[in-house]
C-alpha positions as CSV (number, residue, x, y, z in Angstrom):
1,M,58.4,153.4,159.7
2,Y,58.0,150.2,161.6
3,G,60.4,148.1,163.6
4,P,60.3,146.3,167.0
5,T,63.3,146.5,169.2
6,E,64.2,142.9,168.3
7,T,65.0,144.0,164.7
8,T,67.5,146.7,165.7
9,I,66.1,150.0,164.4
10,W,63.4,149.5,161.7
11,S,62.2,146.7,159.4
12,S,60.0,148.6,157.0
13,T,59.5,152.1,155.6
14,E,56.5,153.0,153.5
15,R,54.5,156.2,152.8
16,L,50.9,155.6,153.9
17,T,48.2,157.1,151.7
18,S,45.2,155.5,153.4
19,A,44.4,154.2,156.9
20,D,42.1,151.6,155.4
21,Q,44.9,149.4,154.0
22,I,48.5,149.3,155.2
23,S,51.2,147.7,153.0
24,L,54.6,146.9,154.6
25,A,57.6,146.6,152.3
26,A,60.5,144.8,154.0
27,D,63.9,146.5,154.0
28,C,67.2,144.8,153.2
29,D,67.4,141.2,154.3
30,T,64.1,141.2,156.1
31,Q,61.0,138.9,155.6
32,F,57.5,139.5,156.9
33,H,55.1,136.6,157.5
34,V,51.5,136.9,158.7
35,L,50.7,133.7,160.6
36,D,47.7,132.3,162.5
37,E,47.8,131.0,166.1
38,S,49.2,127.7,164.8
39,R,52.1,129.6,163.1
40,K,50.7,128.8,159.6
41,P,50.6,131.5,156.9
42,V,47.2,133.2,156.5
43,S,45.6,134.0,153.2
44,E,46.1,137.5,151.8
45,G,43.7,140.0,153.5
46,K,43.1,137.7,156.5
47,P,44.0,138.8,160.0
48,G,47.0,137.2,161.7
49,E,50.1,138.0,163.7
50,L,53.1,139.7,162.1
51,W,56.3,137.7,162.3
52,I,59.6,139.2,161.2
53,G,62.8,137.3,160.1
54,G,66.1,138.1,158.6
55,T,69.7,139.2,159.2
56,G,68.7,142.1,161.5
57,L,66.7,140.0,163.9
58,A,68.3,139.6,167.4
59,R,69.0,136.1,168.6
60,G,68.0,136.8,172.1
61,Y,68.2,139.4,174.9
62,L,71.4,140.4,176.7
63,D,72.0,138.3,179.8
64,R,68.8,136.2,179.1
65,P,70.0,132.9,177.4
66,S,66.5,131.5,177.2
């Protein structure tokens, strides 16, 4: 199960069968994007940063308008 605080409780659930390759399947109205440092999508299998979007994503933090 994976999900940062900003996406409420969890964003993905998947049974792992190997530590060599992890596959994340998005739950509900969630999208996963693996992006490079310029925020451009990376090719499959390439390293990058995981970005999550969708209806469960918070729009900000309480009492922090920025």
